[in-house]
N, C-alpha and C positions, 0 to 999 in steps of 0.2 A: 504494499499499499505505499502509495505517495504522502508527503504532508502537502497543508491545505495550500502552501506557500514556496511547494515549489512545482505544484501543476501549472501556475502562468510565467514560470520556467523553461518546463519540458513542453509546454503547446508552442513557446515563440523558439525554441530550437528542433522540431517537429519535423517542420520544412528543409530547413538547412541539411539535418542529417540524411532525410530522404532523396534531395537534390544531391548531396556528394555519394552518395553509396550507388545511386543509380546512375549514374557518372562513372561510379568504379567498377559496378557491372555491366556495363560499357566495353570499358575499357578491359577487361579481364578477357569476353567472349569477343570481342573486335579480334584480339590474340588468339586467342583456339580458332576461330573463322578465318583467320589468316595462316597459320601453320598446315592447322593438317591440308589445304591443298601446294604449301608453299614451300614446306619444308622436305620435302621426296625430291622436288623437281630441282633443288638445289644440290641434297646431295649426290641424284643423277648428274648432275649437271658439275661439280665438282669431282669429276672420276670415280666416285662409288657406286661399288656394283652390286647388282640385284640382292645378292644374297647378305651385302651387308646394309643396306637397304631396309630387308626383312626385321634383320634382328634391330640395326636402331630404332625401328619403328614400335619395337613391341616393349622398349625399356617404358614408358608411362604405364601403361596396363599392370605392369611387372610392380612398379612404386607406387600404382594405387591401394593393392593390399600387402605392401611391405611396407616401406617408407613412412608413406601419409598416417596410417593412423599413430607411428609414432609420433611425425609432429604436430599433428592436432591436439595430440595427449601432451605434449611439452608446452602446445599452448596455452591448455588448461591449465597447467602446474604452471606457468607463467603467469598466467591471473590476468593479458591483454591481448586479448584478441587484436586489438587494431596493432599493436607494437608489433603480431606478430605477419600479419597482414602485410604492412609496411618491410617488414624481414625477407620475405618469400618472396616478394616482388621484385624484392631491391635485386637479391642473389636471382631473380629469377632474366630478369633485364642484363646479369652481369656475366652469365651461365651465357647467352645466347647469343651478344657479342664475342665473346670469347668462341664459342662454335663456329661463330663466321671467322676467325684465323685458323681453324684448322682445316686439312682438307683428308691427311692421315685415317681411314674407316677407325685405328682403334681409338686417336685420340679424339674422334668426332663422339665416338662411340663412348669416353670417359665423361667428358664435360656432358654431353647428355644426360648421361645418368646423374650425373651429379644435379646437374639444372633440374633434371625432373622429379628429384627427392625435394625441392623447391616447389616446381608449380602446380603439380597437380593438387595439393594442399589447400590452393589459393582458395577453388568455389566450397570447398569446404568453411575451410574459416570465413569465409564472406558467407556463404548462406547462414551461418553460428549467429555472426555477428548481427545480422539480418535479422535473423528471430528473435534477439535482446532486443534489437530496437523497436521490431515491431509492439514484445509485452511493454515497453517501456513508455515508447511515445503513442502506444493507439494508433500503427500505424496498419494495412494493410501488404502483403507479403508481395499479391502477384503484381501490382502496379511498379516498384521496385524493380523485381526480375525479369519483367518484359525488358530493358532495356538493356538486358542480356541476350535476348532473344534476338531484340532485332539491330545489336549491332554485332552479332556474326552476320546476318546475312549481309547487311553492309558490307563488312571485312571479307567474304566469302565474293560477294559480287565484283570490290574493288579490286580481287583477287584476278579475275578474270578478267576486264580491263588491262590490271599492269603488268602480265606473263606477254601479253602482247609487246608490251613498251618498253621491256627492259630485259638484258640478257636476266635469264634464268642464274648466274651463280651470283646476282647482288642480291636476289629476294630475300635472304636471310636477313640484309640488314632492313629490310619493311619488319618484318617480326620481332631481330631484336629493338627497332623502335616506338614498337605498339608495347614490348614489356618495358619500355624508359618510359614510355605514358602511364599504363598502368603504375609502376611507382613512385609518379610525381603525383600522382589523382590520389596517394593512397596517402599522403601525407594531409594531405587537407578533409583527411575522416574525421570525424567529432571523437572524441576520448567516452567510455563510457564507462562507470566506476568497476575497480575491481574486485571481486568479490574475495572475501573472507576466506583463509586457509581453511577455516572450523567448516566454511559453508561447502566448501568442495571436498572436504572430506568426509564432512555428515553422506552428501549423496553420494560419492564415490566412485570413480572412471568404475572399476570395474565392475559394481555394482548393477552395470547398465547389459553387460550381458549375462545377468542371473534375474532380469526384468524378463517377464513371459512375453508381458506387449511392447515393450520394444526388440525384441527380437521376429514378434510376426511383422513390426513394422520394416525393418529393412530386407526380412524376404520377402517379406510380400512385395515391395517395392525393388528391388535385383529380379525378382523375379518375369513383372510388369513389363518392367524398361528395360530386361531383357532380352525383351522378347521382339526388341525393335530391332535386334542384331542381324537377322536376315536381310531385312529393308537397309539396315545401314552397307552391308557386306556388298550387296546384290542388287540393289532397287536398279542402278546406273548401269548394270551390266547387261541384266535384262529389258529393260527398256531400250536400250541401244539393238540388240537381238531385236526386238520386235518392229526395227525401222524407224521409230522416233528420231529427231535430229537434235543436234544439242540444245536448242532452246525450248524445246516442249520438255527435256531432259529438266533442266533448269526450273522451268514454271511451274513443274509438279514437284518441284521439293522447293521452292519456295512458297505454296503456299500452304505447304503444311507446316511451314514456320509461318506463317501468318497467320491459322487460323491457331497455332499456340499462343504465340504475341496477343490475340484477341479475347481466349478467355480468361488471359493472364489481366488483362485491362480490363476485363470484365466482371472478375472474380469477387472485389469486394460487396457485389451484389447476391451474389451466393452465400444461400442460406443452412445449404445442407451439409448433416455432419461429416468431419474427416473422411469417414471409413466410410461412408456413402460415396466418396467422391472416386476413393481410389477404386472401390468397388467396378461404380460406372465406367473406370478408365480400362480396368481391367478385362470387362466383358465388350465393351466397345471394341478394345485389339483383339481378343476372340475374335469376332465379326468383321471384323476388318484383313485382319490375316486370312480369315478364312476366305473371303470375295478374291484376296491377291492370288489366294491360290490357281483362283480359277483363270487366269489371265483376262482379265476384265479387258474393254477397248479403253482406249485414254478419256471417252466422256465420265466412264463411270469411273476410270483412275483418280479422276479430278475430286467426287465426292468422297473418294475411300482417301484421298491426301487431309482432306480438310477433317478427316478424323484425329486427325495428330492433336488437334487442339485438345483431344479429348481422351487420347492413349498415350499422353506425354504428358500435357498441360495439366489435367483433372488430376491425373495419379501426381505427378508435384506435388501442385498445391495440396491435395490428399495428403500425404504423407511431410508436408510442411506441419501442415493443421496438427497432423497427430503428435509429431515431436514436441511442438510447441507445447505441446499436453501430456506427455508424457515422459520429458527429457527436461530435468533440472535444470536450467539454466546456468547453473553454474559450472554445469557438465557438459554443455551442449556442443562446445566444440568439439570435442571428443565422442559424440554422439553422432556429429556430422562422421566425423574422420571413421566409424566402426559402419556407416550406413553408405557410404564411399567403397570403402575396403570389400565391402559385404556383395557388392554391384559389380566390385572390379570382380569378382572371385568366378558371380554368375557369369559376367556376360563373356571374360573370355572361357569362361568353359560353352560359353554356346555359341563365341563364334567359331572353335573348332568345330563344335558338332555343325554347325552350319556349314560350314566348306564340305566337310560329308556327307551331309544330305544332299546338298544341291548339286554336289559332282554326281551322287544316283540319282536324287528324284525332281530335280529340277526345283520349277514353282513348287513340289510337294512340300520340301522344308519350310511351307509359310503353316502346313498343319499343326509343324511341331513347335513353332513360337504360337500357333493361335494356342494349341495348350499349358505352353507355360505362363502365357495370359491370365486362365482359363484359372491354373493352380494356385496365380495369388491373390487374383477376387476371391475364390472359394476358399484359404486361407486364412483373409480379410475377414470375409462371415463366421464363418465357425469360431472365429477368437472374438469376433463381437456377439454371437451369439454364445456363447462362454463365460462371458463378462470381463472382457482382460482390455477394452474401451471403452469401463463404465464412464470415467472421467471427461470421456471426449469434450461433452457438450454437443451446442450444434448451430457454432458459430464458426466462420474462414475466418483464416487468421486474414 
Protein backbone atom coordinates (compact mmCIF):
# COMPACT_ATOMS: atom_id res chain seq x y z
CA UNK A 1 0.00 0.00 0.00
CA UNK A 2 1.22 3.49 -0.84
CA UNK A 3 0.85 6.29 1.67
CA UNK A 4 -1.36 9.26 0.78
CA UNK A 5 1.69 11.52 0.45
CA UNK A 6 3.27 9.12 -2.08
CA UNK A 7 0.25 8.88 -4.40
CA UNK A 8 0.64 12.32 -6.09
CA UNK A 9 4.36 11.62 -6.63
CA UNK A 10 3.58 8.26 -8.24
CA UNK A 11 0.89 9.77 -10.47
CA UNK A 12 3.34 12.40 -11.67
CA UNK A 13 6.09 9.82 -12.30
CA UNK A 14 3.92 7.24 -14.09
CA UNK A 15 3.95 8.92 -17.56
CA UNK A 16 7.74 9.36 -17.43
CA UNK A 17 8.19 5.74 -16.41
CA UNK A 18 5.91 4.57 -19.23
CA UNK A 19 7.54 6.71 -21.94
CA UNK A 20 11.08 5.71 -21.03
CA UNK A 21 10.24 2.03 -20.68
CA UNK A 22 8.39 2.06 -24.02
CA UNK A 23 11.46 3.60 -25.67
CA UNK A 24 13.68 0.98 -24.04
CA UNK A 25 11.40 -1.85 -25.22
CA UNK A 26 11.67 -0.37 -28.70
CA UNK A 27 15.46 -0.24 -28.55
CA UNK A 28 15.71 -3.82 -27.28
CA UNK A 29 13.46 -5.29 -29.96
CA UNK A 30 14.90 -3.15 -32.77
CA UNK A 31 18.21 -4.83 -31.98
CA UNK A 32 16.57 -8.26 -32.13
CA UNK A 33 14.83 -7.37 -35.40
CA UNK A 34 18.12 -6.31 -37.02
CA UNK A 35 20.20 -9.14 -35.57
CA UNK A 36 17.91 -11.88 -36.87
CA UNK A 37 18.47 -11.23 -40.61
CA UNK A 38 21.78 -9.33 -40.51
CA UNK A 39 24.08 -11.40 -38.31
CA UNK A 40 24.17 -14.57 -40.47
CA UNK A 41 24.69 -12.41 -43.58
CA UNK A 42 27.61 -10.65 -41.92
CA UNK A 43 29.20 -13.96 -40.89
CA UNK A 44 28.94 -15.26 -44.44
CA UNK A 45 30.36 -12.00 -45.84
CA UNK A 46 33.50 -12.18 -43.66
CA UNK A 47 34.23 -15.73 -44.76
CA UNK A 48 32.80 -17.84 -41.94
CA UNK A 49 31.61 -21.17 -43.36
CA UNK A 50 28.13 -22.64 -42.98
CA UNK A 51 29.07 -25.14 -40.26
CA UNK A 52 30.49 -22.42 -38.03
CA UNK A 53 27.51 -20.14 -38.78
CA UNK A 54 25.23 -22.90 -37.50
CA UNK A 55 27.28 -23.40 -34.34
CA UNK A 56 27.56 -19.67 -33.59
CA UNK A 57 23.86 -19.05 -34.27
CA UNK A 58 22.92 -21.71 -31.70
CA UNK A 59 24.70 -19.85 -28.87
CA UNK A 60 21.76 -17.65 -27.71
CA UNK A 61 19.48 -20.70 -27.42
CA UNK A 62 22.00 -22.32 -25.08
CA UNK A 63 22.53 -19.22 -22.93
CA UNK A 64 18.75 -18.88 -22.41
CA UNK A 65 18.69 -21.91 -20.13
CA UNK A 66 22.25 -21.69 -18.77
CA UNK A 67 23.58 -18.16 -18.22
CA UNK A 68 20.22 -16.35 -18.34
CA UNK A 69 18.73 -17.69 -15.07
CA UNK A 70 22.08 -17.07 -13.35
CA UNK A 71 22.17 -13.42 -14.48
CA UNK A 72 18.54 -12.74 -13.51
CA UNK A 73 19.14 -14.41 -10.15
CA UNK A 74 22.22 -12.26 -9.54
CA UNK A 75 20.21 -9.17 -10.49
CA UNK A 76 17.62 -10.13 -7.92
CA UNK A 77 20.28 -10.61 -5.28
CA UNK A 78 21.85 -7.29 -6.24
CA UNK A 79 18.47 -5.67 -5.75
CA UNK A 80 18.53 -3.32 -8.74
CA UNK A 81 16.82 -4.33 -11.96
CA UNK A 82 17.62 -0.94 -13.50
CA UNK A 83 21.30 -1.39 -12.65
CA UNK A 84 21.29 -4.88 -14.16
CA UNK A 85 19.61 -3.56 -17.32
CA UNK A 86 22.23 -0.82 -17.67
CA UNK A 87 25.04 -3.32 -17.12
CA UNK A 88 23.73 -5.95 -19.55
CA UNK A 89 22.88 -3.48 -22.33
CA UNK A 90 26.27 -1.81 -21.97
CA UNK A 91 28.07 -5.15 -22.08
CA UNK A 92 25.97 -6.19 -25.09
CA UNK A 93 26.90 -3.03 -27.00
CA UNK A 94 30.59 -3.56 -26.20
CA UNK A 95 30.30 -7.23 -27.19
CA UNK A 96 28.82 -6.56 -30.63
CA UNK A 97 31.44 -3.87 -31.25
CA UNK A 98 34.18 -6.40 -30.44
CA UNK A 99 32.54 -9.03 -32.63
CA UNK A 100 32.79 -6.59 -35.54
CA UNK A 101 36.58 -6.61 -35.24
CA UNK A 102 36.83 -10.42 -35.44
CA UNK A 103 36.73 -12.59 -38.55
CA UNK A 104 38.24 -15.84 -37.24
CA UNK A 105 35.34 -18.25 -36.52
CA UNK A 106 36.54 -19.45 -33.11
CA UNK A 107 37.12 -15.87 -31.93
CA UNK A 108 33.69 -14.76 -33.18
CA UNK A 109 32.22 -17.75 -31.34
CA UNK A 110 33.95 -16.91 -28.06
CA UNK A 111 33.10 -13.19 -28.11
CA UNK A 112 29.54 -13.89 -29.26
CA UNK A 113 29.08 -16.44 -26.46
CA UNK A 114 30.19 -13.89 -23.86
CA UNK A 115 27.93 -11.26 -25.45
CA UNK A 116 24.92 -13.62 -25.52
CA UNK A 117 25.34 -14.25 -21.78
CA UNK A 118 24.62 -10.55 -21.25
CA UNK A 119 22.19 -10.06 -24.14
CA UNK A 120 19.65 -12.85 -23.63
CA UNK A 121 18.74 -11.82 -20.03
CA UNK A 122 17.74 -8.30 -21.16
CA UNK A 123 14.13 -9.12 -22.15
CA UNK A 124 13.38 -11.07 -18.93
CA UNK A 125 14.94 -8.29 -16.86
CA UNK A 126 12.88 -5.71 -18.78
CA UNK A 127 9.67 -7.67 -18.26
CA UNK A 128 10.41 -7.94 -14.54
CA UNK A 129 11.10 -4.20 -14.36
CA UNK A 130 7.90 -3.54 -16.33
CA UNK A 131 5.77 -5.67 -14.00
CA UNK A 132 7.16 -3.91 -10.95
CA UNK A 133 6.27 -0.62 -12.62
CA UNK A 134 2.80 -1.92 -13.49
CA UNK A 135 2.21 -2.72 -9.82
CA UNK A 136 3.79 0.50 -8.55
CA UNK A 137 2.25 3.01 -10.98
CA UNK A 138 -1.03 1.29 -11.85
CA UNK A 139 -0.12 0.96 -15.55
CA UNK A 140 -1.04 -1.62 -18.20
CA UNK A 141 1.60 -4.01 -19.52
CA UNK A 142 0.27 -4.36 -23.08
CA UNK A 143 0.61 -0.71 -24.24
CA UNK A 144 4.19 -0.71 -22.93
CA UNK A 145 5.14 -3.99 -24.61
CA UNK A 146 3.61 -3.15 -27.99
CA UNK A 147 6.48 -0.75 -28.72
CA UNK A 148 8.82 -3.71 -28.70
CA UNK A 149 6.76 -5.48 -31.36
CA UNK A 150 6.49 -2.30 -33.45
CA UNK A 151 10.25 -1.72 -33.25
CA UNK A 152 10.92 -5.34 -34.24
CA UNK A 153 8.92 -4.84 -37.44
CA UNK A 154 10.60 -1.50 -38.13
CA UNK A 155 14.04 -2.99 -37.52
CA UNK A 156 13.39 -5.94 -39.81
CA UNK A 157 12.00 -3.73 -42.60
CA UNK A 158 14.92 -1.32 -42.28
CA UNK A 159 17.27 -4.27 -42.59
CA UNK A 160 15.63 -5.28 -45.84
CA UNK A 161 16.23 -1.80 -47.27
CA UNK A 162 19.76 -1.36 -45.94
CA UNK A 163 20.91 -4.79 -47.08
CA UNK A 164 20.68 -3.57 -50.68
CA UNK A 165 22.50 -0.32 -49.97
CA UNK A 166 25.60 -1.31 -47.99
CA UNK A 167 28.13 -4.12 -48.13
CA UNK A 168 27.25 -7.12 -45.99
CA UNK A 169 30.69 -6.78 -44.32
CA UNK A 170 29.43 -3.65 -42.54
CA UNK A 171 26.08 -5.01 -41.31
CA UNK A 172 27.56 -5.80 -37.90
CA UNK A 173 27.98 -2.08 -37.25
CA UNK A 174 24.25 -1.50 -37.64
CA UNK A 175 23.69 -4.16 -34.99
CA UNK A 176 26.36 -2.63 -32.75
CA UNK A 177 24.87 0.86 -33.21
CA UNK A 178 21.40 -0.31 -32.17
CA UNK A 179 22.93 -2.10 -29.18
CA UNK A 180 24.68 1.13 -28.19
CA UNK A 181 21.39 3.02 -28.54
CA UNK A 182 19.76 0.55 -26.14
CA UNK A 183 22.58 1.07 -23.64
CA UNK A 184 22.12 4.83 -23.88
CA UNK A 185 18.34 4.62 -23.41
CA UNK A 186 18.79 2.39 -20.34
CA UNK A 187 20.42 5.28 -18.51
CA UNK A 188 17.13 7.20 -18.64
CA UNK A 189 15.08 4.46 -16.96
CA UNK A 190 13.58 5.54 -13.65
CA UNK A 191 15.00 3.86 -10.53
CA UNK A 192 12.71 1.94 -8.22
CA UNK A 193 13.11 1.04 -4.58
CA UNK A 194 15.54 -1.75 -3.81
CA UNK A 195 13.71 -4.69 -2.17
CA UNK A 196 14.93 -5.37 1.32
CA UNK A 197 17.17 -8.38 1.86
CA UNK A 198 14.62 -9.77 4.31
CA UNK A 199 11.87 -9.49 1.69
CA UNK A 200 13.91 -11.37 -0.91
CA UNK A 201 14.89 -13.99 1.66
CA UNK A 202 11.30 -14.37 2.85
CA UNK A 203 9.96 -15.07 -0.63
CA UNK A 204 12.99 -17.06 -1.74
CA UNK A 205 14.04 -17.56 -5.37
CA UNK A 206 14.45 -21.31 -4.94
CA UNK A 207 10.96 -21.47 -3.48
CA UNK A 208 9.54 -20.51 -6.86
CA UNK A 209 10.39 -23.95 -8.22
CA UNK A 210 8.40 -25.54 -5.39
CA UNK A 211 5.35 -23.43 -6.15
CA UNK A 212 2.80 -25.41 -8.16
CA UNK A 213 1.13 -22.40 -9.77
CA UNK A 214 4.47 -21.00 -10.94
CA UNK A 215 5.53 -24.29 -12.51
CA UNK A 216 2.23 -24.46 -14.38
CA UNK A 217 2.63 -20.89 -15.62
CA UNK A 218 6.11 -21.36 -17.07
CA UNK A 219 5.41 -24.81 -18.57
CA UNK A 220 2.09 -23.82 -20.15
CA UNK A 221 3.65 -20.68 -21.60
CA UNK A 222 6.60 -22.67 -22.94
CA UNK A 223 4.32 -25.21 -24.64
CA UNK A 224 2.06 -22.61 -26.28
CA UNK A 225 4.78 -20.19 -27.36
CA UNK A 226 7.05 -23.00 -28.55
CA UNK A 227 4.21 -24.34 -30.69
CA UNK A 228 5.19 -21.45 -33.00
CA UNK A 229 8.53 -23.19 -33.72
CA UNK A 230 7.51 -24.75 -37.03
CA UNK A 231 6.02 -21.44 -38.14
CA UNK A 232 9.16 -19.48 -37.30
CA UNK A 233 11.47 -21.98 -38.98
CA UNK A 234 9.55 -23.24 -42.01
CA UNK A 235 6.80 -20.73 -42.88
CA UNK A 236 8.88 -18.71 -45.36
CA UNK A 237 10.33 -21.88 -46.91
CA UNK A 238 6.86 -23.36 -47.35
CA UNK A 239 5.34 -20.17 -48.74
CA UNK A 240 8.18 -19.88 -51.22
CA UNK A 241 7.48 -23.45 -52.30
CA UNK A 242 3.85 -22.48 -52.81
CA UNK A 243 5.06 -19.87 -55.29
CA UNK A 244 4.50 -16.76 -53.16
CA UNK A 245 6.80 -13.86 -54.01
CA UNK A 246 8.96 -12.06 -51.46
CA UNK A 247 6.48 -9.21 -51.00
CA UNK A 248 3.63 -11.62 -50.24
CA UNK A 249 5.76 -13.51 -47.73
CA UNK A 250 6.82 -10.26 -46.02
CA UNK A 251 3.19 -9.12 -45.93
CA UNK A 252 2.05 -12.37 -44.30
CA UNK A 253 4.70 -12.00 -41.59
CA UNK A 254 3.75 -8.36 -41.06
CA UNK A 255 0.03 -9.15 -40.70
CA UNK A 256 0.84 -11.42 -37.77
CA UNK A 257 2.95 -8.86 -35.94
CA UNK A 258 0.42 -6.07 -36.57
CA UNK A 259 -2.30 -8.28 -35.05
CA UNK A 260 -0.04 -8.79 -32.02
CA UNK A 261 0.44 -5.02 -31.67
CA UNK A 262 -3.32 -4.41 -31.85
CA UNK A 263 -3.95 -6.95 -29.09
CA UNK A 264 -1.33 -5.30 -26.87
CA UNK A 265 -2.87 -1.89 -27.56
CA UNK A 266 -6.37 -3.09 -26.66
CA UNK A 267 -5.29 -5.07 -23.60
CA UNK A 268 -6.41 -2.46 -21.02
CA UNK A 269 -9.99 -3.14 -22.14
CA UNK A 270 -9.74 -6.87 -21.48
CA UNK A 271 -11.33 -8.03 -18.25
CA UNK A 272 -10.96 -11.79 -18.57
CA UNK A 273 -8.89 -13.71 -16.08
CA UNK A 274 -5.24 -14.10 -17.09
CA UNK A 275 -5.64 -17.89 -17.13
CA UNK A 276 -8.58 -17.46 -19.54
CA UNK A 277 -6.37 -15.44 -21.86
CA UNK A 278 -3.75 -18.19 -21.81
CA UNK A 279 -6.39 -20.82 -22.62
CA UNK A 280 -7.83 -18.74 -25.47
CA UNK A 281 -4.31 -18.29 -26.83
CA UNK A 282 -3.67 -22.03 -26.56
CA UNK A 283 -6.81 -23.20 -28.32
CA UNK A 284 -6.49 -20.46 -30.95
CA UNK A 285 -2.99 -21.82 -31.61
CA UNK A 286 -4.35 -25.34 -31.88
CA UNK A 287 -6.90 -24.19 -34.49
CA UNK A 288 -4.31 -22.06 -36.29
CA UNK A 289 -1.83 -24.90 -36.71
CA UNK A 290 -4.48 -27.43 -37.73
CA UNK A 291 -5.61 -25.06 -40.50
CA UNK A 292 -2.01 -24.33 -41.52
CA UNK A 293 -1.37 -28.07 -41.86
CA UNK A 294 -4.02 -28.19 -44.63
CA UNK A 295 -1.96 -25.85 -46.88
CA UNK A 296 -4.62 -23.13 -47.13
CA UNK A 297 -4.64 -20.56 -49.99
CA UNK A 298 -3.15 -17.13 -49.46
CA UNK A 299 -6.52 -15.50 -48.65
CA UNK A 300 -7.10 -17.99 -45.84
CA UNK A 301 -3.51 -17.55 -44.67
CA UNK A 302 -4.16 -13.85 -44.08
CA UNK A 303 -6.91 -14.79 -41.62
CA UNK A 304 -4.68 -17.44 -40.06
CA UNK A 305 -1.91 -14.88 -39.63
CA UNK A 306 -4.29 -12.50 -37.87
CA UNK A 307 -4.65 -15.20 -35.23
CA UNK A 308 -1.06 -14.44 -34.16
CA UNK A 309 -2.54 -11.70 -32.00
CA UNK A 310 -4.29 -14.45 -30.05
CA UNK A 311 -1.73 -17.23 -30.18
CA UNK A 312 1.24 -15.08 -29.18
CA UNK A 313 -0.28 -11.82 -27.92
CA UNK A 314 -2.97 -13.16 -25.59
CA UNK A 315 -0.66 -15.89 -24.32
CA UNK A 316 1.97 -13.27 -23.44
CA UNK A 317 -0.57 -11.02 -21.73
CA UNK A 318 -2.09 -13.90 -19.78
CA UNK A 319 1.31 -15.20 -18.74
CA UNK A 320 2.40 -11.78 -17.48
CA UNK A 321 -0.92 -11.41 -15.67
CA UNK A 322 -0.38 -14.71 -13.88
CA UNK A 323 3.23 -13.86 -13.11
CA UNK A 324 2.35 -10.58 -11.42
CA UNK A 325 -0.24 -12.38 -9.29
CA UNK A 326 1.76 -15.47 -8.33
CA UNK A 327 5.37 -14.25 -8.20
CA UNK A 328 6.35 -11.82 -5.45
CA UNK A 329 7.77 -8.59 -6.85
CA UNK A 330 11.08 -8.91 -4.94
CA UNK A 331 11.85 -12.11 -6.89
CA UNK A 332 10.19 -11.20 -10.21
CA UNK A 333 13.50 -11.10 -12.11
CA UNK A 334 14.30 -14.63 -11.01
CA UNK A 335 10.79 -15.66 -12.01
CA UNK A 336 11.24 -14.15 -15.46
CA UNK A 337 14.58 -15.92 -15.73
CA UNK A 338 13.00 -19.30 -15.00
CA UNK A 339 10.19 -18.51 -17.47
CA UNK A 340 12.72 -17.72 -20.22
CA UNK A 341 14.85 -20.76 -19.38
CA UNK A 342 11.87 -23.14 -19.51
CA UNK A 343 10.79 -21.58 -22.79
CA UNK A 344 14.32 -21.94 -24.17
CA UNK A 345 14.54 -25.63 -23.32
CA UNK A 346 11.10 -26.46 -24.74
CA UNK A 347 11.65 -24.32 -27.85
CA UNK A 348 15.06 -25.86 -28.56
CA UNK A 349 13.57 -29.34 -28.24
CA UNK A 350 10.58 -28.40 -30.40
CA UNK A 351 12.85 -26.91 -33.07
CA UNK A 352 14.88 -30.13 -33.34
CA UNK A 353 11.72 -32.25 -33.53
CA UNK A 354 10.25 -29.86 -36.11
CA UNK A 355 13.23 -30.38 -38.38
CA UNK A 356 12.82 -34.15 -38.23
CA UNK A 357 9.04 -34.00 -38.65
CA UNK A 358 9.10 -31.49 -41.52
CA UNK A 359 11.62 -33.59 -43.42
CA UNK A 360 9.28 -36.58 -43.21
CA UNK A 361 5.76 -35.15 -43.06
CA UNK A 362 6.02 -31.64 -44.52
CA UNK A 363 3.06 -29.51 -43.39
CA UNK A 364 2.07 -32.35 -41.09
CA UNK A 365 4.58 -30.87 -38.63
CA UNK A 366 1.86 -28.38 -37.68
CA UNK A 367 -0.27 -31.20 -36.26
CA UNK A 368 2.50 -31.69 -33.70
CA UNK A 369 2.47 -27.94 -32.98
CA UNK A 370 -1.31 -28.06 -32.49
CA UNK A 371 -0.89 -30.87 -29.95
CA UNK A 372 1.72 -28.85 -28.04
CA UNK A 373 -0.54 -25.81 -27.84
CA UNK A 374 -3.49 -27.94 -26.73
CA UNK A 375 -1.37 -29.45 -23.94
CA UNK A 376 -0.51 -25.95 -22.71
CA UNK A 377 -4.16 -24.93 -22.68
CA UNK A 378 -5.27 -28.16 -21.02
CA UNK A 379 -2.58 -27.82 -18.35
CA UNK A 380 -3.81 -24.31 -17.55
CA UNK A 381 -7.44 -25.46 -17.42
CA UNK A 382 -6.67 -28.37 -15.08
CA UNK A 383 -4.58 -26.13 -12.81
CA UNK A 384 -7.39 -23.59 -12.57
CA UNK A 385 -9.96 -26.28 -11.84
CA UNK A 386 -7.69 -27.57 -9.07
CA UNK A 387 -7.42 -24.11 -7.50
CA UNK A 388 -3.84 -23.31 -8.46
CA UNK A 389 -4.88 -19.85 -9.67
CA UNK A 390 -7.28 -18.99 -6.86
CA UNK A 391 -5.60 -15.59 -6.36
CA UNK A 392 -5.58 -14.47 -9.98
CA UNK A 393 -8.57 -12.12 -9.91
CA UNK A 394 -10.43 -11.01 -13.03
CA UNK A 395 -8.53 -7.95 -14.30
CA UNK A 396 -5.70 -7.97 -16.77
CA UNK A 397 -2.44 -6.15 -16.07
